[in-house]
BAVO-18077 format. One record per residue (C-alpha): residue number from 1; chain; x negated, y negated, z negated. Coordinates in nm, 4 decimals, padded with zeros to 6 digits. Layout:
# residues N
<NUM, 'A', <X, Y, Z>>
...
END
This chain:
# residues 410
<1, 'A', <-03.3350, -05.9442, -01.4606>>
<2, 'A', <-03.1121, -06.1626, -01.2494>>
<3, 'A', <-03.3097, -06.0683, -00.9362>>
<4, 'A', <-03.2832, -05.6887, -01.0026>>
<5, 'A', <-02.9173, -05.7151, -01.0677>>
<6, 'A', <-02.8600, -05.9034, -00.7419>>
<7, 'A', <-03.0568, -05.6441, -00.5511>>
<8, 'A', <-02.8328, -05.3505, -00.6978>>
<9, 'A', <-02.5231, -05.5518, -00.6271>>
<10, 'A', <-02.6346, -05.6152, -00.2703>>
<11, 'A', <-02.6897, -05.2417, -00.2064>>
<12, 'A', <-02.3555, -05.1531, -00.3408>>
<13, 'A', <-02.1788, -05.4253, -00.1477>>
<14, 'A', <-02.3610, -05.2961, 00.1681>>
<15, 'A', <-02.2510, -04.9421, 00.1125>>
<16, 'A', <-01.8979, -05.0385, 00.0350>>
<17, 'A', <-01.8889, -05.2559, 00.3457>>
<18, 'A', <-02.0126, -04.9604, 00.5571>>
<19, 'A', <-01.7559, -04.7201, 00.4153>>
<20, 'A', <-01.4811, -04.9767, 00.4586>>
<21, 'A', <-01.5786, -05.0319, 00.8226>>
<22, 'A', <-01.5585, -04.6550, 00.8984>>
<23, 'A', <-01.2356, -04.6131, 00.7007>>
<24, 'A', <-01.0862, -04.9026, 00.9007>>
<25, 'A', <-01.1622, -04.7226, 01.2228>>
<26, 'A', <-01.4586, -04.9394, 01.3095>>
<27, 'A', <-01.7672, -04.8079, 01.4841>>
<28, 'A', <-02.0591, -04.7508, 01.2591>>
<29, 'A', <-02.3815, -04.5518, 01.2497>>
<30, 'A', <-02.4293, -04.2820, 00.9812>>
<31, 'A', <-02.7826, -04.1749, 00.9265>>
<32, 'A', <-02.8329, -03.8234, 00.7842>>
<33, 'A', <-03.0907, -03.7677, 00.5108>>
<34, 'A', <-03.4227, -03.6521, 00.6491>>
<35, 'A', <-03.4149, -03.3023, 00.4755>>
<36, 'A', <-03.0853, -03.1965, 00.6470>>
<37, 'A', <-03.2479, -03.1412, 00.9898>>
<38, 'A', <-03.5337, -02.9312, 00.8568>>
<39, 'A', <-03.5481, -02.5504, 00.8080>>
<40, 'A', <-03.6445, -02.4333, 00.4660>>
<41, 'A', <-03.9788, -02.2667, 00.5058>>
<42, 'A', <-03.9068, -01.9701, 00.2791>>
<43, 'A', <-03.6114, -01.8763, 00.4937>>
<44, 'A', <-03.7470, -01.9346, 00.8481>>
<45, 'A', <-04.1018, -01.8352, 00.8309>>
<46, 'A', <-04.0627, -01.5061, 00.6331>>
<47, 'A', <-03.7307, -01.3375, 00.6766>>
<48, 'A', <-03.7172, -01.1665, 00.3379>>
<49, 'A', <-03.3983, -01.3067, 00.2007>>
<50, 'A', <-03.0824, -01.0971, 00.1727>>
<51, 'A', <-02.8889, -01.3118, -00.0739>>
<52, 'A', <-02.7063, -01.6344, 00.0229>>
<53, 'A', <-02.9129, -01.9523, -00.0208>>
<54, 'A', <-02.9221, -02.2981, 00.1244>>
<55, 'A', <-02.9209, -02.1391, 00.4770>>
<56, 'A', <-02.7341, -01.8268, 00.5993>>
<57, 'A', <-02.8828, -01.4801, 00.4945>>
<58, 'A', <-03.1489, -01.3705, 00.7309>>
<59, 'A', <-03.1517, -00.9951, 00.6422>>
<60, 'A', <-02.8235, -00.8060, 00.6205>>
<61, 'A', <-02.7882, -00.5397, 00.3451>>
<62, 'A', <-02.8352, -00.1902, 00.4736>>
<63, 'A', <-02.5235, 00.0290, 00.4804>>
<64, 'A', <-02.5911, 00.3966, 00.4251>>
<65, 'A', <-02.3885, 00.6978, 00.5245>>
<66, 'A', <-02.5061, 01.0377, 00.4068>>
<67, 'A', <-02.3360, 01.3692, 00.4780>>
<68, 'A', <-02.2872, 01.5755, 00.2607>>
<69, 'A', <-02.2471, 01.3327, -00.0273>>
<70, 'A', <-02.4828, 01.3530, -00.3261>>
<71, 'A', <-02.3985, 01.6456, -00.5542>>
<72, 'A', <-02.1453, 01.7906, -00.3146>>
<73, 'A', <-02.0402, 02.1526, -00.3886>>
<74, 'A', <-01.9105, 02.4193, -00.1635>>
<75, 'A', <-02.0460, 02.2594, 00.1535>>
<76, 'A', <-01.9505, 02.4351, 00.4820>>
<77, 'A', <-02.2825, 02.5693, 00.6221>>
<78, 'A', <-02.1608, 02.4660, 00.9609>>
<79, 'A', <-02.1503, 02.1023, 00.8635>>
<80, 'A', <-02.4545, 01.9253, 01.0214>>
<81, 'A', <-02.6031, 01.7082, 00.7455>>
<82, 'A', <-02.6888, 01.3634, 00.8701>>
<83, 'A', <-02.8233, 01.0270, 00.7405>>
<84, 'A', <-02.7021, 00.6999, 00.9061>>
<85, 'A', <-02.8264, 00.3445, 00.8469>>
<86, 'A', <-02.6486, 00.0305, 00.9590>>
<87, 'A', <-02.8547, -00.2792, 00.9546>>
<88, 'A', <-03.1551, -00.0579, 00.9197>>
<89, 'A', <-03.3477, 00.2538, 01.0220>>
<90, 'A', <-03.4132, 00.6039, 00.8848>>
<91, 'A', <-03.7432, 00.7834, 00.8474>>
<92, 'A', <-03.9208, 01.0538, 00.6789>>
<93, 'A', <-03.6158, 01.2735, 00.6316>>
<94, 'A', <-03.6754, 01.5974, 00.4533>>
<95, 'A', <-03.4011, 01.8567, 00.3978>>
<96, 'A', <-03.5219, 02.1667, 00.2279>>
<97, 'A', <-03.3738, 02.4534, 00.0041>>
<98, 'A', <-03.4076, 02.3484, -00.3494>>
<99, 'A', <-03.5876, 02.6824, -00.4338>>
<100, 'A', <-03.8539, 02.6192, -00.1722>>
<101, 'A', <-03.8835, 02.7145, 00.1961>>
<102, 'A', <-03.9249, 02.5679, 00.5329>>
<103, 'A', <-03.7622, 02.2225, 00.5785>>
<104, 'A', <-03.4846, 02.2222, 00.8370>>
<105, 'A', <-03.5504, 02.0591, 01.1649>>
<106, 'A', <-03.3738, 01.7494, 01.2605>>
<107, 'A', <-03.3457, 01.4853, 01.5322>>
<108, 'A', <-03.3576, 01.1069, 01.5184>>
<109, 'A', <-03.1475, 00.8922, 01.7510>>
<110, 'A', <-03.3234, 00.6623, 02.0049>>
<111, 'A', <-03.2487, 00.3571, 01.7988>>
<112, 'A', <-03.3928, 00.5153, 01.4786>>
<113, 'A', <-03.0673, 00.4698, 01.2869>>
<114, 'A', <-02.9425, 00.8270, 01.2582>>
<115, 'A', <-03.1042, 01.1526, 01.1626>>
<116, 'A', <-02.9133, 01.4763, 01.2145>>
<117, 'A', <-03.0091, 01.8397, 01.1275>>
<118, 'A', <-03.0684, 02.0881, 01.4100>>
<119, 'A', <-03.0961, 02.4078, 01.2149>>
<120, 'A', <-02.7929, 02.5589, 01.0417>>
<121, 'A', <-02.7513, 02.5763, 00.6780>>
<122, 'A', <-02.7236, 02.9087, 00.4827>>
<123, 'A', <-02.4520, 03.0102, 00.2444>>
<124, 'A', <-02.4901, 02.9863, -00.1343>>
<125, 'A', <-02.8027, 02.7551, -00.1206>>
<126, 'A', <-02.8804, 02.4312, -00.2998>>
<127, 'A', <-03.0577, 02.1710, -00.0858>>
<128, 'A', <-03.2605, 01.8734, -00.1621>>
<129, 'A', <-03.2415, 01.5641, 00.0706>>
<130, 'A', <-03.5074, 01.3008, 00.0638>>
<131, 'A', <-03.5382, 01.0097, 00.3084>>
<132, 'A', <-03.6587, 00.6542, 00.3476>>
<133, 'A', <-03.4395, 00.3622, 00.4638>>
<134, 'A', <-03.6037, 00.0641, 00.6194>>
<135, 'A', <-03.4130, -00.2683, 00.6396>>
<136, 'A', <-03.4510, -00.5314, 00.9089>>
<137, 'A', <-03.7264, -00.7137, 00.6989>>
<138, 'A', <-03.9293, -00.3885, 00.6952>>
<139, 'A', <-03.8747, -00.3148, 00.3365>>
<140, 'A', <-03.8460, 00.0488, 00.2438>>
<141, 'A', <-03.6289, 00.2226, -00.0010>>
<142, 'A', <-03.6732, 00.5982, -00.0847>>
<143, 'A', <-03.3763, 00.8036, -00.1868>>
<144, 'A', <-03.3103, 01.1733, -00.2906>>
<145, 'A', <-02.9820, 01.3626, -00.2943>>
<146, 'A', <-02.8688, 01.7223, -00.3547>>
<147, 'A', <-02.5811, 01.9423, -00.2348>>
<148, 'A', <-02.4899, 02.3144, -00.2445>>
<149, 'A', <-02.3277, 02.5208, 00.0223>>
<150, 'A', <-02.0399, 02.7715, 00.0016>>
<151, 'A', <-02.0969, 03.0586, -00.2380>>
<152, 'A', <-02.1347, 03.4095, -00.1046>>
<153, 'A', <-01.7942, 03.5057, -00.2612>>
<154, 'A', <-01.6375, 03.2759, -00.0062>>
<155, 'A', <-01.8108, 03.4202, 00.3028>>
<156, 'A', <-01.5798, 03.5925, 00.5651>>
<157, 'A', <-01.7011, 03.8258, 00.8411>>
<158, 'A', <-01.5276, 04.0531, 01.0997>>
<159, 'A', <-01.5781, 04.3843, 01.2889>>
<160, 'A', <-01.4925, 04.4162, 01.6601>>
<161, 'A', <-01.3933, 04.7223, 01.8449>>
<162, 'A', <-01.4876, 04.8259, 02.1134>>
<163, 'A', <-01.8540, 04.7994, 02.0049>>
<164, 'A', <-02.1003, 04.6046, 02.2067>>
<165, 'A', <-02.2176, 04.7898, 02.5182>>
<166, 'A', <-01.9451, 05.0574, 02.5093>>
<167, 'A', <-01.7534, 05.1865, 02.8047>>
<168, 'A', <-01.3940, 05.2519, 02.7331>>
<169, 'A', <-01.0695, 05.3384, 02.9069>>
<170, 'A', <-00.8512, 05.0755, 03.0561>>
<171, 'A', <-00.5850, 05.1042, 02.7839>>
<172, 'A', <-00.8205, 05.0068, 02.4966>>
<173, 'A', <-00.7042, 04.6979, 02.3158>>
<174, 'A', <-00.9579, 04.4748, 02.1362>>
<175, 'A', <-00.9302, 04.4998, 01.7655>>
<176, 'A', <-01.0811, 04.2548, 01.5167>>
<177, 'A', <-01.0664, 04.3426, 01.1511>>
<178, 'A', <-01.1519, 04.0501, 00.9124>>
<179, 'A', <-01.3130, 04.0968, 00.5741>>
<180, 'A', <-01.0845, 03.8301, 00.4260>>
<181, 'A', <-00.7240, 03.7243, 00.4965>>
<182, 'A', <-00.6952, 03.4707, 00.7874>>
<183, 'A', <-00.4481, 03.1954, 00.6902>>
<184, 'A', <-00.5664, 02.9506, 00.9612>>
<185, 'A', <-00.4919, 03.1876, 01.2467>>
<186, 'A', <-00.4802, 02.9195, 01.5145>>
<187, 'A', <-00.8294, 02.7984, 01.4171>>
<188, 'A', <-00.9668, 03.1569, 01.4428>>
<189, 'A', <-00.8009, 03.2173, 01.7837>>
<190, 'A', <-00.9613, 02.8902, 01.9098>>
<191, 'A', <-01.3025, 03.0192, 01.7893>>
<192, 'A', <-01.2745, 03.3445, 01.9776>>
<193, 'A', <-01.2904, 03.3509, 02.3634>>
<194, 'A', <-01.2060, 03.6613, 02.5632>>
<195, 'A', <-01.3140, 03.6804, 02.9303>>
<196, 'A', <-01.2523, 03.9639, 03.1729>>
<197, 'A', <-01.4091, 03.9882, 03.5148>>
<198, 'A', <-01.0705, 04.0699, 03.6534>>
<199, 'A', <-00.9474, 03.7269, 03.5374>>
<200, 'A', <-00.6582, 03.8875, 03.3326>>
<201, 'A', <-00.5093, 03.6670, 03.0592>>
<202, 'A', <-00.4844, 03.8131, 02.7167>>
<203, 'A', <-00.2576, 03.7656, 02.4142>>
<204, 'A', <-00.3175, 03.8106, 02.0448>>
<205, 'A', <-00.0911, 04.0143, 01.8062>>
<206, 'A', <-00.1520, 03.9935, 01.4333>>
<207, 'A', <-00.0535, 04.3018, 01.2486>>
<208, 'A', <-00.1649, 04.1478, 00.9244>>
<209, 'A', <-00.3701, 03.8564, 00.7968>>
<210, 'A', <-00.6787, 04.0761, 00.8304>>
<211, 'A', <-00.6120, 04.2668, 01.1556>>
<212, 'A', <-00.5459, 04.1446, 01.5091>>
<213, 'A', <-00.5339, 04.3073, 01.8478>>
<214, 'A', <-00.5907, 04.1608, 02.1822>>
<215, 'A', <-00.4837, 04.2942, 02.5220>>
<216, 'A', <-00.3758, 04.1835, 02.8656>>
<217, 'A', <-00.0210, 04.2206, 03.0008>>
<218, 'A', <-00.1112, 04.5382, 03.1874>>
<219, 'A', <-00.3977, 04.7804, 03.1423>>
<220, 'A', <-00.7396, 04.6377, 03.2062>>
<221, 'A', <-00.8311, 04.6467, 03.5700>>
<222, 'A', <-01.0586, 04.9247, 03.6816>>
<223, 'A', <-01.4255, 04.8782, 03.6141>>
<224, 'A', <-01.3805, 04.5450, 03.4402>>
<225, 'A', <-01.6388, 04.3664, 03.2325>>
<226, 'A', <-01.4872, 04.2139, 02.9143>>
<227, 'A', <-01.6661, 03.9747, 02.6680>>
<228, 'A', <-01.5466, 03.8677, 02.3304>>
<229, 'A', <-01.7332, 03.5507, 02.2226>>
<230, 'A', <-01.6858, 03.4890, 01.8399>>
<231, 'A', <-01.7849, 03.1447, 01.7257>>
<232, 'A', <-01.6784, 03.2010, 01.3655>>
<233, 'A', <-01.9641, 03.0524, 01.1692>>
<234, 'A', <-01.8200, 02.7759, 00.9740>>
<235, 'A', <-01.4605, 02.8362, 01.0707>>
<236, 'A', <-01.2282, 02.7823, 00.7700>>
<237, 'A', <-01.0215, 03.0934, 00.7321>>
<238, 'A', <-00.8066, 02.9291, 00.4658>>
<239, 'A', <-00.8029, 02.9854, 00.0926>>
<240, 'A', <-01.1648, 02.8611, 00.0791>>
<241, 'A', <-01.3013, 03.1522, 00.2969>>
<242, 'A', <-01.5544, 03.0408, 00.5648>>
<243, 'A', <-01.6710, 03.2432, 00.8642>>
<244, 'A', <-02.0372, 03.3470, 00.8399>>
<245, 'A', <-02.1517, 03.4496, 01.1873>>
<246, 'A', <-02.1309, 03.3985, 01.5567>>
<247, 'A', <-02.1505, 03.6965, 01.7913>>
<248, 'A', <-02.0749, 03.8167, 02.1417>>
<249, 'A', <-01.9363, 04.1585, 02.2138>>
<250, 'A', <-01.9322, 04.2898, 02.5709>>
<251, 'A', <-01.7829, 04.6140, 02.6911>>
<252, 'A', <-01.6882, 04.7817, 03.0224>>
<253, 'A', <-01.3830, 04.9704, 03.1377>>
<254, 'A', <-01.3681, 05.2709, 03.3636>>
<255, 'A', <-01.1045, 05.3514, 03.6201>>
<256, 'A', <-00.7375, 05.3322, 03.5183>>
<257, 'A', <-00.6729, 05.6816, 03.3935>>
<258, 'A', <-00.3172, 05.7691, 03.3008>>
<259, 'A', <-00.1753, 06.1106, 03.1961>>
<260, 'A', <00.2055, 06.1272, 03.2073>>
<261, 'A', <00.3615, 06.4026, 03.0072>>
<262, 'A', <00.7200, 06.4977, 03.0679>>
<263, 'A', <00.9105, 06.7101, 02.8223>>
<264, 'A', <01.1866, 06.7809, 03.0743>>
<265, 'A', <00.9403, 06.9302, 03.3364>>
<266, 'A', <00.6950, 07.0550, 03.0718>>
<267, 'A', <00.4128, 06.9119, 03.2845>>
<268, 'A', <00.1326, 06.6618, 03.2673>>
<269, 'A', <00.0406, 06.4593, 03.5667>>
<270, 'A', <-00.2984, 06.2716, 03.5643>>
<271, 'A', <-00.3437, 05.9683, 03.7832>>
<272, 'A', <-00.6714, 05.7931, 03.8438>>
<273, 'A', <-00.6218, 05.4346, 03.9810>>
<274, 'A', <-00.2690, 05.5378, 04.0749>>
<275, 'A', <-00.3623, 05.8571, 04.2626>>
<276, 'A', <-00.2453, 06.1906, 04.1364>>
<277, 'A', <-00.5480, 06.4022, 04.0617>>
<278, 'A', <-00.4201, 06.6790, 03.8452>>
<279, 'A', <-00.0973, 06.8553, 03.7358>>
<280, 'A', <-00.0991, 07.0930, 03.4373>>
<281, 'A', <00.1764, 07.2784, 03.2328>>
<282, 'A', <00.2090, 07.1812, 02.8694>>
<283, 'A', <00.3874, 07.2703, 02.5424>>
<284, 'A', <00.4948, 06.9931, 02.3169>>
<285, 'A', <00.6282, 06.9526, 01.9626>>
<286, 'A', <00.9149, 07.1797, 01.8652>>
<287, 'A', <01.2579, 07.0354, 01.7484>>
<288, 'A', <01.1308, 06.9802, 01.3980>>
<289, 'A', <00.8004, 06.8111, 01.5103>>
<290, 'A', <00.8997, 06.6213, 01.8165>>
<291, 'A', <00.6099, 06.4578, 02.0057>>
<292, 'A', <00.6291, 06.0783, 01.9863>>
<293, 'A', <00.7175, 05.9102, 02.3127>>
<294, 'A', <00.5716, 05.6060, 02.4932>>
<295, 'A', <00.2107, 05.4987, 02.5393>>
<296, 'A', <-00.0715, 05.6283, 02.3295>>
<297, 'A', <-00.4527, 05.5726, 02.3764>>
<298, 'A', <-00.7086, 05.8374, 02.3312>>
<299, 'A', <-00.8810, 05.7351, 02.0028>>
<300, 'A', <-01.1727, 05.9905, 01.9908>>
<301, 'A', <-01.2697, 06.3134, 02.1403>>
<302, 'A', <-01.4094, 06.6343, 01.9749>>
<303, 'A', <-01.5128, 06.9440, 02.1387>>
<304, 'A', <-01.4134, 07.1371, 01.8228>>
<305, 'A', <-01.1763, 06.9858, 01.5614>>
<306, 'A', <-01.0746, 07.1234, 01.2282>>
<307, 'A', <-00.7006, 07.1116, 01.1763>>
<308, 'A', <-00.5525, 07.1335, 00.8253>>
<309, 'A', <-00.1690, 07.1479, 00.7750>>
<310, 'A', <-00.2206, 06.9604, 00.4548>>
<311, 'A', <-00.3027, 06.6442, 00.6424>>
<312, 'A', <00.0595, 06.6317, 00.7678>>
<313, 'A', <00.2082, 06.7184, 00.4250>>
<314, 'A', <00.2481, 07.1003, 00.4537>>
<315, 'A', <00.1423, 07.3363, 00.1836>>
<316, 'A', <00.1359, 07.7242, 00.1758>>
<317, 'A', <00.4905, 07.8581, 00.1797>>
<318, 'A', <00.6281, 07.5616, 00.3703>>
<319, 'A', <00.7932, 07.6191, 00.7005>>
<320, 'A', <00.5499, 07.5397, 00.9793>>
<321, 'A', <00.2397, 07.5721, 00.7449>>
<322, 'A', <-00.0696, 07.7209, 00.9090>>
<323, 'A', <-00.4086, 07.8011, 00.7413>>
<324, 'A', <-00.6960, 07.5687, 00.8307>>
<325, 'A', <-00.8231, 07.6398, 01.1869>>
<326, 'A', <-01.0459, 07.4883, 01.4599>>
<327, 'A', <-00.8979, 07.3849, 01.7937>>
<328, 'A', <-01.0925, 07.3119, 02.1147>>
<329, 'A', <-01.0978, 07.0167, 02.3412>>
<330, 'A', <-00.9312, 06.7783, 02.1006>>
<331, 'A', <-00.8304, 06.4268, 02.2031>>
<332, 'A', <-00.6777, 06.2289, 01.9219>>
<333, 'A', <-00.3746, 06.0073, 02.0031>>
<334, 'A', <-00.2592, 05.8978, 01.6550>>
<335, 'A', <-00.4069, 05.8590, 01.3039>>
<336, 'A', <-00.1496, 06.1082, 01.1724>>
<337, 'A', <-00.2874, 06.3867, 01.3883>>
<338, 'A', <-00.1188, 06.3954, 01.7378>>
<339, 'A', <-00.3636, 06.5312, 01.9801>>
<340, 'A', <-00.3972, 06.6581, 02.3387>>
<341, 'A', <-00.5821, 06.9862, 02.2893>>
<342, 'A', <-00.6196, 07.3413, 02.4011>>
<343, 'A', <-00.3208, 07.5356, 02.2793>>
<344, 'A', <-00.3788, 07.8180, 02.0399>>
<345, 'A', <-00.4076, 08.1530, 02.2041>>
<346, 'A', <-00.0792, 08.2565, 02.0339>>
<347, 'A', <00.0955, 07.9777, 02.2144>>
<348, 'A', <-00.0381, 08.0299, 02.5680>>
<349, 'A', <00.2850, 08.2107, 02.6683>>
<350, 'A', <00.4899, 07.9015, 02.5725>>
<351, 'A', <00.2827, 07.6483, 02.7892>>
<352, 'A', <00.4986, 07.5161, 03.0616>>
<353, 'A', <00.8073, 07.6902, 02.9276>>
<354, 'A', <00.9007, 07.5703, 02.5712>>
<355, 'A', <00.7663, 07.3661, 02.2819>>
<356, 'A', <00.5954, 07.5261, 01.9769>>
<357, 'A', <00.3495, 07.2599, 01.8543>>
<358, 'A', <00.3578, 07.0223, 01.5503>>
<359, 'A', <00.3859, 06.7274, 01.7963>>
<360, 'A', <00.0740, 06.7767, 01.9933>>
<361, 'A', <00.0342, 06.8276, 02.3623>>
<362, 'A', <-00.0921, 07.1766, 02.4203>>
<363, 'A', <-00.2738, 07.2836, 02.7457>>
<364, 'A', <-00.4159, 07.6006, 02.8732>>
<365, 'A', <-00.7970, 07.6516, 02.8379>>
<366, 'A', <-00.9048, 07.5504, 03.1898>>
<367, 'A', <-00.6777, 07.2494, 03.1953>>
<368, 'A', <-00.7829, 07.1399, 02.8439>>
<369, 'A', <-01.1472, 07.1618, 02.9402>>
<370, 'A', <-01.0669, 06.9537, 03.2612>>
<371, 'A', <-00.8783, 06.6834, 03.0537>>
<372, 'A', <-01.1491, 06.6582, 02.7980>>
<373, 'A', <-01.4267, 06.6173, 03.0559>>
<374, 'A', <-01.2417, 06.3760, 03.2816>>
<375, 'A', <-01.0412, 06.1617, 03.0286>>
<376, 'A', <-01.2245, 05.9207, 02.7992>>
<377, 'A', <-01.1602, 05.7290, 02.4781>>
<378, 'A', <-00.9418, 05.4311, 02.5700>>
<379, 'A', <-00.7505, 05.6125, 02.8488>>
<380, 'A', <-00.3723, 05.6338, 02.8255>>
<381, 'A', <-00.1245, 05.9162, 02.7672>>
<382, 'A', <00.2302, 05.8454, 02.8255>>
<383, 'A', <00.4859, 06.0917, 02.6882>>
<384, 'A', <00.8518, 06.1001, 02.8164>>
<385, 'A', <01.1902, 06.2575, 02.7309>>
<386, 'A', <01.1146, 06.4133, 02.3841>>
<387, 'A', <01.3839, 06.2265, 02.2125>>
<388, 'A', <01.1420, 06.0856, 01.9509>>
<389, 'A', <01.0572, 05.7240, 01.8890>>
<390, 'A', <00.7651, 05.5593, 02.0587>>
<391, 'A', <00.4216, 05.5770, 01.8989>>
<392, 'A', <00.3932, 05.3076, 01.6356>>
<393, 'A', <00.1307, 05.0338, 01.7218>>
<394, 'A', <-00.0930, 05.1123, 01.4146>>
<395, 'A', <-00.0506, 05.4853, 01.4556>>
<396, 'A', <-00.3531, 05.4505, 01.6791>>
<397, 'A', <-00.3117, 05.2132, 01.9659>>
<398, 'A', <00.0517, 05.2054, 02.0395>>
<399, 'A', <00.0239, 04.8328, 02.1399>>
<400, 'A', <00.1412, 04.9036, 02.4898>>
<401, 'A', <00.4900, 05.0017, 02.3509>>
<402, 'A', <00.5417, 04.6435, 02.2505>>
<403, 'A', <00.7015, 04.4149, 02.5291>>
<404, 'A', <00.4639, 04.1609, 02.6521>>
<405, 'A', <00.6786, 03.8618, 02.5418>>
<406, 'A', <00.6969, 03.9993, 02.1902>>
<407, 'A', <00.3379, 04.0965, 02.1794>>
<408, 'A', <00.2236, 03.7378, 02.2568>>
<409, 'A', <00.4201, 03.5935, 01.9644>>
<410, 'A', <00.2190, 03.5192, 01.6471>>
END
């Protein structure tokens, strides 16, 4: 017992002496335990740890980003679904309509960390998303998610005039009518590109949340090619309405054809590309039905058109009433019924002398036939000196009566 106690006491004294030497600033040798310099086999040979242990973690936890999120509703069909893994890779991604169908195509990044769909989504569709995540240790985790796109009630589309492939006159503005109100007008304008072969810049003029027109400062240059590229799929119109299509509409213009009608001289002078090609006598609206002034655009042409006084609010017995009749060579200028047309036979004696119409421009038969055959929809008629206001912009296409600086303001 004495010998053992002495041994223990000796060890304690030795340790105390060593500590005292170091504490006193002396030079000593500290020997580390043999296990401190060795790697733990389970952490070095087989990197499967991802929780802290005696050594630093070897495998980092995978961070996952999935778009859209699981269970999302009202997803914009233009949003490109994606799966992104940090500290891991993505494989076996399948995105398919929940009710069945062909899986959407997708692409994987070169490093295998990101999958993104290539095909667009469709409206009012539930999708199932399944994929496998592989961490840096090669372990796989399978996941499934779901989401649903915007309902059909929130789809928005639009109609464009002129129609694709049309040839129109140089005064024809572009008109876009939207199925739903556009609150985010700037977003829609950015999504629509208008290009003209003439290089003319254009401006937008919103007449309402659903109707906008687009035109250059002056008439389209002769024989221009104009394209309207609409990238509206997925564009947020506002109020939860989402654009549902992309489209390109292209049209051509003919020569600049302008008919100038002057109530003082009772004549019409027609210019093609600035050159006078025709002069004809006219009769205009009488004092109770003055012909509107300013610019109007030919909206449509009918070889024979049925006129009815009831369309302008007249009934039998009213002053100016006339029974239903058919006029020839009719070129509509306004929605309310102002035309350039062949004057009725009873009015031929007034042509070039005084006004007898209900606001229309009346021509003699030969001149009416020439006008009908040589002027086209989209060509411009300018009326001067009647004393009436200018054609309202939405009374047809009276856009050219709005000063450019004002037209270009939203």
